py3Dmol code that shows the C-alpha trace and the ligand (Angstrom):
import py3Dmol

protein = """\
ATOM      1  CA  MET A   1     157.851 122.857 163.216  1.00  0.00           C
ATOM      2  CA  THR A   2     154.917 122.785 165.669  1.00  0.00           C
ATOM      3  CA  PRO A   3     151.608 121.989 163.839  1.00  0.00           C
ATOM      4  CA  LEU A   4     148.952 124.700 163.863  1.00  0.00           C
ATOM      5  CA  LEU A   5     146.390 122.217 165.165  1.00  0.00           C
ATOM      6  CA  GLU A   6     147.021 118.759 166.710  1.00  0.00           C
ATOM      7  CA  VAL A   7     144.229 116.474 167.667  1.00  0.00           C
ATOM      8  CA  ARG A   8     145.571 113.551 169.888  1.00  0.00           C
ATOM      9  CA  ASN A   9     143.589 110.477 170.609  1.00  0.00           C
ATOM     10  CA  LEU A  10     140.310 112.310 170.818  1.00  0.00           C
ATOM     11  CA  SER A  11     137.213 110.643 172.049  1.00  0.00           C
ATOM     12  CA  VAL A  12     133.843 112.336 172.472  1.00  0.00           C
ATOM     13  CA  ALA A  13     130.529 110.894 173.543  1.00  0.00           C
ATOM     14  CA  TYR A  14     126.930 111.929 173.736  1.00  0.00           C
ATOM     15  CA  GLY A  15     125.836 110.104 176.888  1.00  0.00           C
ATOM     16  CA  ALA A  16     126.407 106.346 176.073  1.00  0.00           C
ATOM     17  CA  ILE A  17     126.976 107.014 172.371  1.00  0.00           C
ATOM     18  CA  GLU A  18     130.638 107.244 171.496  1.00  0.00           C
ATOM     19  CA  ALA A  19     130.629 109.502 168.390  1.00  0.00           C
ATOM     20  CA  VAL A  20     134.427 109.959 168.131  1.00  0.00           C
ATOM     21  CA  ARG A  21     136.853 107.284 169.074  1.00  0.00           C
ATOM     22  CA  ASP A  22     140.683 107.882 169.339  1.00  0.00           C
ATOM     23  CA  VAL A  23     140.900 110.330 166.537  1.00  0.00           C
ATOM     24  CA  SER A  24     144.320 111.861 165.799  1.00  0.00           C
ATOM     25  CA  PHE A  25     145.444 114.238 163.077  1.00  0.00           C
ATOM     26  CA  VAL A  26     147.416 117.319 162.411  1.00  0.00           C
ATOM     27  CA  VAL A  27     146.930 120.463 160.435  1.00  0.00           C
ATOM     28  CA  GLU A  28     150.163 122.316 159.435  1.00  0.00           C
ATOM     29  CA  PRO A  29     150.175 126.063 158.995  1.00  0.00           C
ATOM     30  CA  GLY A  30     148.920 127.044 155.532  1.00  0.00           C
ATOM     31  CA  GLN A  31     147.434 123.741 154.669  1.00  0.00           C
ATOM     32  CA  ILE A  32     143.960 122.722 153.548  1.00  0.00           C
ATOM     33  CA  VAL A  33     143.224 119.470 155.400  1.00  0.00           C
ATOM     34  CA  SER A  34     140.005 117.600 154.892  1.00  0.00           C
ATOM     35  CA  LEU A  35     138.144 114.974 156.914  1.00  0.00           C
ATOM     36  CA  ILE A  36     136.023 112.796 154.679  1.00  0.00           C
ATOM     37  CA  GLY A  37     133.628 109.977 155.615  1.00  0.00           C
ATOM     38  CA  ALA A  38     130.078 108.755 155.634  1.00  0.00           C
ATOM     39  CA  ASN A  39     127.151 110.446 157.417  1.00  0.00           C
ATOM     40  CA  GLY A  40     127.508 109.915 161.085  1.00  0.00           C
ATOM     41  CA  ALA A  41     131.160 109.122 160.973  1.00  0.00           C
ATOM     42  CA  GLY A  42     131.964 111.697 163.662  1.00  0.00           C
ATOM     43  CA  LYS A  43     133.333 114.620 161.531  1.00  0.00           C
ATOM     44  CA  THR A  44     130.852 117.332 162.884  1.00  0.00           C
ATOM     45  CA  THR A  45     131.485 116.170 166.465  1.00  0.00           C
ATOM     46  CA  THR A  46     135.231 116.541 165.956  1.00  0.00           C
ATOM     47  CA  LEU A  47     134.842 120.185 164.738  1.00  0.00           C
ATOM     48  CA  ARG A  48     132.456 121.028 167.517  1.00  0.00           C
ATOM     49  CA  THR A  49     134.863 119.740 170.050  1.00  0.00           C
ATOM     50  CA  ILE A  50     137.755 121.742 168.564  1.00  0.00           C
ATOM     51  CA  SER A  51     135.516 124.827 168.780  1.00  0.00           C
ATOM     52  CA  GLY A  52     135.002 124.262 172.444  1.00  0.00           C
ATOM     53  CA  LEU A  53     131.247 123.538 172.063  1.00  0.00           C
ATOM     54  CA  LEU A  54     131.676 119.929 173.251  1.00  0.00           C
ATOM     55  CA  ARG A  55     134.099 118.572 175.827  1.00  0.00           C
ATOM     56  CA  PRO A  56     136.213 115.460 174.962  1.00  0.00           C
ATOM     57  CA  ARG A  57     135.791 112.218 177.067  1.00  0.00           C
ATOM     58  CA  SER A  58     139.651 111.831 176.627  1.00  0.00           C
ATOM     59  CA  GLY A  59     142.406 113.016 174.367  1.00  0.00           C
ATOM     60  CA  GLU A  60     143.857 116.413 173.726  1.00  0.00           C
ATOM     61  CA  ILE A  61     143.575 119.371 171.306  1.00  0.00           C
ATOM     62  CA  LEU A  62     146.543 121.598 170.873  1.00  0.00           C
ATOM     63  CA  PHE A  63     146.566 124.826 168.940  1.00  0.00           C
ATOM     64  CA  LYS A  64     149.949 126.354 168.256  1.00  0.00           C
ATOM     65  CA  GLY A  65     151.232 123.817 170.791  1.00  0.00           C
ATOM     66  CA  LYS A  66     148.925 124.855 173.634  1.00  0.00           C
ATOM     67  CA  PRO A  67     145.949 122.763 174.904  1.00  0.00           C
ATOM     68  CA  ILE A  68     142.592 124.210 174.063  1.00  0.00           C
ATOM     69  CA  HIS A  69     140.139 121.431 174.848  1.00  0.00           C
ATOM     70  CA  LYS A  70     139.197 122.884 178.271  1.00  0.00           C
ATOM     71  CA  GLN A  71     138.667 126.467 177.009  1.00  0.00           C
ATOM     72  CA  PRO A  72     135.289 128.008 176.427  1.00  0.00           C
ATOM     73  CA  ALA A  73     134.237 128.498 172.771  1.00  0.00           C
ATOM     74  CA  HIS A  74     134.591 132.322 172.768  1.00  0.00           C
ATOM     75  CA  GLU A  75     138.128 132.007 173.920  1.00  0.00           C
ATOM     76  CA  THR A  76     138.897 129.530 171.063  1.00  0.00           C
ATOM     77  CA  LEU A  77     137.398 131.930 168.584  1.00  0.00           C
ATOM     78  CA  ALA A  78     139.356 134.869 169.985  1.00  0.00           C
ATOM     79  CA  ASN A  79     142.525 132.704 169.732  1.00  0.00           C
ATOM     80  CA  GLY A  80     142.008 132.342 165.979  1.00  0.00           C
ATOM     81  CA  ILE A  81     139.802 129.368 165.238  1.00  0.00           C
ATOM     82  CA  ALA A  82     136.569 130.196 163.410  1.00  0.00           C
ATOM     83  CA  HIS A  83     133.918 127.495 162.729  1.00  0.00           C
ATOM     84  CA  CYS A  84     131.465 127.828 159.851  1.00  0.00           C
ATOM     85  CA  PRO A  85     128.945 125.149 160.985  1.00  0.00           C
ATOM     86  CA  GLU A  86     126.866 122.722 158.977  1.00  0.00           C
ATOM     87  CA  GLY A  87     123.616 124.249 157.949  1.00  0.00           C
ATOM     88  CA  ARG A  88     125.115 127.756 158.057  1.00  0.00           C
ATOM     89  CA  ARG A  89     123.206 128.995 161.185  1.00  0.00           C
ATOM     90  CA  LEU A  90     122.752 132.472 159.942  1.00  0.00           C
ATOM     91  CA  PHE A  91     120.528 135.095 161.551  1.00  0.00           C
ATOM     92  CA  GLY A  92     117.797 135.166 158.956  1.00  0.00           C
ATOM     93  CA  ARG A  93     116.102 138.390 160.180  1.00  0.00           C
ATOM     94  CA  MET A  94     119.402 140.276 160.230  1.00  0.00           C
ATOM     95  CA  THR A  95     120.886 141.898 157.123  1.00  0.00           C
ATOM     96  CA  VAL A  96     124.091 140.700 155.450  1.00  0.00           C
ATOM     97  CA  GLU A  97     125.954 143.556 157.114  1.00  0.00           C
ATOM     98  CA  GLU A  98     124.706 142.707 160.576  1.00  0.00           C
ATOM     99  CA  ASN A  99     125.624 139.102 160.157  1.00  0.00           C
ATOM    100  CA  LEU A 100     129.128 140.038 159.146  1.00  0.00           C
ATOM    101  CA  GLN A 101     129.411 142.505 162.062  1.00  0.00           C
ATOM    102  CA  LEU A 102     128.484 139.695 164.421  1.00  0.00           C
ATOM    103  CA  GLY A 103     131.319 137.548 163.042  1.00  0.00           C
ATOM    104  CA  ALA A 104     133.725 140.352 163.976  1.00  0.00           C
ATOM    105  CA  TYR A 105     132.433 140.738 167.637  1.00  0.00           C
ATOM    106  CA  VAL A 106     135.498 139.189 169.186  1.00  0.00           C
ATOM    107  CA  ARG A 107     137.864 141.652 167.596  1.00  0.00           C
ATOM    108  CA  ARG A 108     139.292 144.804 169.290  1.00  0.00           C
ATOM    109  CA  ASP A 109     141.267 146.197 166.253  1.00  0.00           C
ATOM    110  CA  THR A 110     140.095 148.785 163.770  1.00  0.00           C
ATOM    111  CA  GLY A 111     140.344 146.626 160.549  1.00  0.00           C
ATOM    112  CA  VAL A 112     136.727 145.478 160.588  1.00  0.00           C
ATOM    113  CA  GLU A 113     135.459 147.727 157.749  1.00  0.00           C
ATOM    114  CA  ALA A 114     138.435 146.839 155.560  1.00  0.00           C
ATOM    115  CA  ASP A 115     137.713 143.092 156.066  1.00  0.00           C
ATOM    116  CA  MET A 116     134.078 143.560 155.366  1.00  0.00           C
ATOM    117  CA  LYS A 117     135.092 145.146 152.110  1.00  0.00           C
ATOM    118  CA  ARG A 118     137.342 142.033 151.436  1.00  0.00           C
ATOM    119  CA  VAL A 119     134.266 139.794 151.943  1.00  0.00           C
ATOM    120  CA  TYR A 120     132.403 141.975 149.420  1.00  0.00           C
ATOM    121  CA  ASP A 121     135.252 141.746 146.962  1.00  0.00           C
ATOM    122  CA  LEU A 122     135.193 137.948 147.240  1.00  0.00           C
ATOM    123  CA  PHE A 123     131.459 137.728 147.104  1.00  0.00           C
ATOM    124  CA  PRO A 124     130.159 140.766 145.187  1.00  0.00           C
ATOM    125  CA  VAL A 125     126.534 139.610 145.492  1.00  0.00           C
ATOM    126  CA  LEU A 126     126.810 140.050 149.294  1.00  0.00           C
ATOM    127  CA  GLY A 127     127.990 143.701 148.806  1.00  0.00           C
ATOM    128  CA  GLU A 128     125.097 144.480 146.473  1.00  0.00           C
ATOM    129  CA  ARG A 129     122.608 143.045 148.997  1.00  0.00           C
ATOM    130  CA  ARG A 130     124.283 144.168 152.181  1.00  0.00           C
ATOM    131  CA  HIS A 131     121.052 145.753 153.531  1.00  0.00           C
ATOM    132  CA  ASN A 132     118.871 142.707 152.696  1.00  0.00           C
ATOM    133  CA  LYS A 133     117.816 140.125 155.279  1.00  0.00           C
ATOM    134  CA  ALA A 134     119.915 136.969 155.054  1.00  0.00           C
ATOM    135  CA  GLY A 135     116.851 134.685 155.441  1.00  0.00           C
ATOM    136  CA  LEU A 136     115.752 135.624 151.905  1.00  0.00           C
ATOM    137  CA  PHE A 137     118.898 134.460 150.236  1.00  0.00           C
ATOM    138  CA  SER A 138     119.445 131.209 148.111  1.00  0.00           C
ATOM    139  CA  GLY A 139     121.393 128.425 149.648  1.00  0.00           C
ATOM    140  CA  GLY A 140     124.589 129.390 147.794  1.00  0.00           C
ATOM    141  CA  GLU A 141     124.331 132.980 148.836  1.00  0.00           C
ATOM    142  CA  GLN A 142     123.774 131.939 152.395  1.00  0.00           C
ATOM    143  CA  GLN A 143     126.769 129.783 152.306  1.00  0.00           C
ATOM    144  CA  MET A 144     128.947 132.642 151.017  1.00  0.00           C
ATOM    145  CA  LEU A 145     127.574 134.700 153.941  1.00  0.00           C
ATOM    146  CA  ALA A 146     128.376 132.004 156.470  1.00  0.00           C
ATOM    147  CA  ILE A 147     131.888 131.763 155.150  1.00  0.00           C
ATOM    148  CA  GLY A 148     132.231 135.582 155.053  1.00  0.00           C
ATOM    149  CA  ARG A 149     130.988 135.814 158.705  1.00  0.00           C
ATOM    150  CA  ALA A 150     133.503 133.256 159.786  1.00  0.00           C
ATOM    151  CA  MET A 151     136.221 135.227 157.891  1.00  0.00           C
ATOM    152  CA  MET A 152     135.304 138.323 159.928  1.00  0.00           C
ATOM    153  CA  SER A 153     136.937 137.042 163.014  1.00  0.00           C
ATOM    154  CA  LYS A 154     140.169 136.956 161.000  1.00  0.00           C
ATOM    155  CA  PRO A 155     140.908 133.455 161.824  1.00  0.00           C
ATOM    156  CA  THR A 156     144.228 131.683 161.651  1.00  0.00           C
ATOM    157  CA  LEU A 157     142.272 128.374 161.182  1.00  0.00           C
ATOM    158  CA  LEU A 158     138.934 128.344 159.430  1.00  0.00           C
ATOM    159  CA  MET A 159     136.934 125.180 159.926  1.00  0.00           C
ATOM    160  CA  LEU A 160     134.164 124.589 157.300  1.00  0.00           C
ATOM    161  CA  ASP A 161     131.634 121.867 157.856  1.00  0.00           C
ATOM    162  CA  GLU A 162     129.936 120.587 154.698  1.00  0.00           C
ATOM    163  CA  PRO A 163     130.162 124.046 152.781  1.00  0.00           C
ATOM    164  CA  SER A 164     128.863 122.390 149.586  1.00  0.00           C
ATOM    165  CA  MET A 165     125.797 120.892 151.091  1.00  0.00           C
ATOM    166  CA  GLY A 166     122.638 121.595 149.127  1.00  0.00           C
ATOM    167  CA  LEU A 167     124.384 123.734 146.540  1.00  0.00           C
ATOM    168  CA  SER A 168     124.305 123.403 142.714  1.00  0.00           C
ATOM    169  CA  PRO A 169     127.519 122.105 140.972  1.00  0.00           C
ATOM    170  CA  ILE A 170     128.309 125.655 139.871  1.00  0.00           C
ATOM    171  CA  MET A 171     127.873 127.201 143.316  1.00  0.00           C
ATOM    172  CA  THR A 172     129.849 124.310 144.827  1.00  0.00           C
ATOM    173  CA  GLN A 173     132.707 125.039 142.452  1.00  0.00           C
ATOM    174  CA  ARG A 174     132.566 128.647 143.410  1.00  0.00           C
ATOM    175  CA  ILE A 175     132.802 127.804 147.093  1.00  0.00           C
ATOM    176  CA  PHE A 176     135.731 125.357 146.532  1.00  0.00           C
ATOM    177  CA  ASP A 177     137.488 128.124 144.450  1.00  0.00           C
ATOM    178  CA  THR A 178     136.848 130.487 147.343  1.00  0.00           C
ATOM    179  CA  ILE A 179     138.438 128.041 149.783  1.00  0.00           C
ATOM    180  CA  LYS A 180     141.618 128.041 147.573  1.00  0.00           C
ATOM    181  CA  GLU A 181     141.698 131.803 147.545  1.00  0.00           C
ATOM    182  CA  LEU A 182     141.371 131.881 151.231  1.00  0.00           C
ATOM    183  CA  GLN A 183     144.453 129.504 151.534  1.00  0.00           C
ATOM    184  CA  ALA A 184     146.357 131.714 149.046  1.00  0.00           C
ATOM    185  CA  ALA A 185     145.610 134.709 151.306  1.00  0.00           C
ATOM    186  CA  GLY A 186     147.183 132.920 154.272  1.00  0.00           C
ATOM    187  CA  THR A 187     144.334 131.205 156.088  1.00  0.00           C
ATOM    188  CA  THR A 188     144.673 127.548 157.127  1.00  0.00           C
ATOM    189  CA  ILE A 189     141.532 125.391 156.364  1.00  0.00           C
ATOM    190  CA  LEU A 190     140.112 122.314 158.120  1.00  0.00           C
ATOM    191  CA  LEU A 191     137.339 121.045 155.814  1.00  0.00           C
ATOM    192  CA  VAL A 192     134.711 118.457 156.418  1.00  0.00           C
ATOM    193  CA  GLU A 193     132.918 117.305 153.306  1.00  0.00           C
ATOM    194  CA  GLN A 194     130.828 114.434 151.988  1.00  0.00           C
ATOM    195  CA  ASN A 195     131.786 115.562 148.568  1.00  0.00           C
ATOM    196  CA  ALA A 196     135.101 113.606 148.889  1.00  0.00           C
ATOM    197  CA  LEU A 197     136.202 113.987 145.331  1.00  0.00           C
ATOM    198  CA  ALA A 198     136.147 117.851 145.350  1.00  0.00           C
ATOM    199  CA  ALA A 199     137.537 118.058 148.857  1.00  0.00           C
ATOM    200  CA  LEU A 200     140.504 115.801 148.262  1.00  0.00           C
ATOM    201  CA  ALA A 201     141.313 117.332 144.957  1.00  0.00           C
ATOM    202  CA  LEU A 202     141.762 120.661 146.837  1.00  0.00           C
ATOM    203  CA  SER A 203     143.381 119.313 150.020  1.00  0.00           C
ATOM    204  CA  ASP A 204     147.133 119.067 150.921  1.00  0.00           C
ATOM    205  CA  HIS A 205     146.145 116.359 153.258  1.00  0.00           C
ATOM    206  CA  GLY A 206     143.195 114.227 153.904  1.00  0.00           C
ATOM    207  CA  TYR A 207     141.907 111.924 156.652  1.00  0.00           C
ATOM    208  CA  VAL A 208     139.257 109.265 156.271  1.00  0.00           C
ATOM    209  CA  VAL A 209     136.954 108.968 159.310  1.00  0.00           C
ATOM    210  CA  ASP A 210     134.985 105.843 159.669  1.00  0.00           C
ATOM    211  CA  LEU A 211     132.735 104.874 162.529  1.00  0.00           C
ATOM    212  CA  GLY A 212     134.254 107.538 164.765  1.00  0.00           C
ATOM    213  CA  THR A 213     137.866 106.964 164.031  1.00  0.00           C
ATOM    214  CA  THR A 214     140.467 107.964 161.527  1.00  0.00           C
ATOM    215  CA  THR A 215     141.311 104.937 159.295  1.00  0.00           C
ATOM    216  CA  LEU A 216     143.515 106.259 156.529  1.00  0.00           C
ATOM    217  CA  ASP A 217     145.418 109.488 155.629  1.00  0.00           C
ATOM    218  CA  GLY A 218     147.627 110.963 153.031  1.00  0.00           C
ATOM    219  CA  PRO A 219     148.113 113.696 150.590  1.00  0.00           C
ATOM    220  CA  GLY A 220     144.736 114.622 149.002  1.00  0.00           C
ATOM    221  CA  HIS A 221     145.871 113.291 145.507  1.00  0.00           C
ATOM    222  CA  ASP A 222     147.116 110.053 146.914  1.00  0.00           C
ATOM    223  CA  LEU A 223     143.825 109.312 148.605  1.00  0.00           C
ATOM    224  CA  LEU A 224     141.996 110.264 145.388  1.00  0.00           C
ATOM    225  CA  ALA A 225     144.044 107.526 143.660  1.00  0.00           C
ATOM    226  CA  ASN A 226     143.474 104.925 146.464  1.00  0.00           C
ATOM    227  CA  GLU A 227     141.241 102.180 145.394  1.00  0.00           C
ATOM    228  CA  GLY A 228     139.613 101.678 148.799  1.00  0.00           C
ATOM    229  CA  VAL A 229     138.821 105.393 149.051  1.00  0.00           C
ATOM    230  CA  ARG A 230     137.374 105.367 145.463  1.00  0.00           C
ATOM    231  CA  ALA A 231     135.198 102.477 146.210  1.00  0.00           C
ATOM    232  CA  ALA A 232     133.854 103.663 149.485  1.00  0.00           C
ATOM    233  CA  TYR A 233     133.669 107.423 149.008  1.00  0.00           C
ATOM    234  CA  LEU A 234     133.679 108.263 145.338  1.00  0.00           C
ATOM    235  CA  GLY A 235     130.939 105.947 144.261  1.00  0.00           C
ATOM    236  CA  GLU A 236     133.276 103.533 142.322  1.00  0.00           C
ATOM    237  CA  GLY A 237     134.079  99.892 142.447  1.00  0.00           C
TER     238      GLY A 237
END
"""
ligand_1 = """\
31
ATP
P 127.061 114.227 159.262
O 127.901 114.470 157.979
O 125.817 113.530 159.162
O 127.038 115.463 160.167
P 129.320 113.374 160.862
O 130.472 112.605 160.323
O 129.596 114.842 160.998
O 127.995 113.190 160.039
P 128.388 113.389 163.600
O 127.383 114.447 163.244
O 129.611 113.888 164.255
O 128.893 112.673 162.300
O 127.786 112.156 164.297
C 128.516 111.131 164.796
C 127.673 110.190 165.742
O 127.172 110.820 166.861
C 126.437 109.669 164.954
O 126.228 108.349 165.257
C 125.351 110.576 165.379
O 124.068 109.909 165.356
C 125.706 110.864 166.842
N 125.231 112.175 167.302
C 125.517 113.274 166.760
N 125.052 114.342 167.405
C 124.427 113.832 168.479
C 123.681 114.336 169.596
N 123.403 115.574 169.810
N 123.184 113.425 170.512
C 123.381 112.134 170.413
N 124.086 111.550 169.381
C 124.534 112.364 168.499
"""
view = py3Dmol.view(width=600, height=400)
view.addModel(protein, "pdb")
view.setStyle({"model": 0}, {"cartoon": {"style": "trace"}})
view.addModel(ligand_1, "xyz")
view.setStyle({"model": 1}, {"stick": {}})
view.zoomTo()
view.show()
C-alpha cells in the first residue's frame, strides 16, 4: 500500500541553521502518527515544510505517492493537507463562524454548512458562541476553534502542532478525545506534541525527533514502554 504521507531524508535550514537533518517517516492512511521530542528538535519546521510554507534543502515529501515539496501552500491545502499551527493563529477580531468559513475557502463543493454543523456538534461551545469574536475566548476554546477551522477544509491529513499547549488537564483530555473521534471519522492525523505521554498513548505510531533528526520509532505503546523514551521524554529515570 502507498503511504498517505512519506517524508524521505528531509533537511531544512534557516540560513546557516540546519533545523531538520535527514528526517524520514511515513504516515499510513487512517493512522494517528506523532512526532515527539524536546523544544527546538525540529518538529514545527517539519510540519511547516510539509505544508509548503518552507522549502527543503534536500529530501522529498510525497503525498499519495506524488511529490509535494515544491508546491505552494494553497495547493497542498487544496490537495487535502490541513495544518493547525502552534499558537492557533486565529483571527481574533473575527467571529467563530467567520474563522470557520475561512477554513473552507479552498473548497468548491456545497457541503460547507453541513461541515460547520459537524464542528458545532463536536464542540457545542463554538455553536453557542458562533457570533462572538474569537479573541475573547479561553485557550481551550481557541484550540477547539483552530482544530475546527482546519477541519473545515475537509482534509485527508490533519496536522496538529502542540494542540495541548497551555491547556488545563481537563481541556487537554478533551482535545485528545477529539483527535480520536476525528480518526474514527476517517481523518488521518499527524501530531506534534511535547506531551509525549498523552500523544503516544493515542498514536498508532510514534517517532522521536532529537536535534533535527528521527532517532527512534515504533508503535505508540512500544515507545511508551521504552526505557530511553521514558527517561528522556516522560520525566522518569
Ligand atoms: P518547538 O516545540 O519549540 O516548536 P520544535 O521541535 O518544533 O520545537 P522547531 O521550531 O522546528 O523545533 O525549531 C528547530 C530549530 O530551528 C531550533 O533550533 C530553532 O531555534 C530553529 N528555528 C526555528 N525557527 C527559526 C527561524 N524562523 N529562524 C531561525 N531559526 C529557527
